C-alpha positions in Angstrom: 7.3 -20.0 -219.2 6.3 -23.2 -217.6 4.6 -23.9 -214.2 5.0 -27.2 -212.5 2.0 -28.5 -210.6 1.9 -32.0 -209.2 4.6 -33.1 -211.5 2.7 -32.2 -214.7 3.9 -29.4 -216.9 1.6 -26.6 -217.5 2.2 -23.7 -219.9 1.6 -20.0 -219.0 -0.9 -18.5 -221.4 0.6 -16.7 -224.4 4.2 -17.1 -223.1 5.3 -18.4 -226.4 4.5 -15.0 -228.1 7.2 -12.5 -227.1 5.6 -9.9 -229.1 2.3 -10.2 -227.3 3.8 -10.2 -223.7 5.8 -7.0 -224.9 2.6 -5.4 -226.2 0.8 -6.1 -222.9 3.6 -4.7 -220.9 3.7 -1.5 -222.9 -0.1 -1.1 -222.6 0.2 -1.5 -218.8 2.8 1.2 -218.6 0.8 3.4 -220.8 -2.2 3.1 -218.9 -0.6 4.1 -215.7 1.4 6.9 -217.2 0.3 10.3 -216.0 0.4 13.4 -218.1 2.7 16.2 -217.0 0.7 19.3 -215.9 0.8 22.5 -217.9 2.3 25.1 -215.6 1.7 28.9 -216.2 4.2 31.5 -215.3 2.6 32.2 -211.9 2.9 28.7 -210.8 6.5 28.5 -212.0 7.5 31.5 -210.0 5.6 30.2 -206.9 7.6 26.9 -207.2 10.9 28.8 -207.6 10.3 30.9 -204.6 9.4 27.7 -202.5 12.6 26.1 -203.7 14.7 29.2 -202.8 13.0 29.4 -199.5 13.7 25.8 -198.7 17.4 26.2 -199.6 17.9 29.0 -197.1 
């Protein structure tokens, strides 16, 4: 990846290593990923009732 500034060619850092950019992208997505909550039976029934009520 190159950046052109005032007619001079500048290189973006680490753009020549596709493995490195892929690793950084994966780290970023893993960092922002949220864990799914563990739902017990009572919460499941409550959600089911809310959905049924909303469909009426």
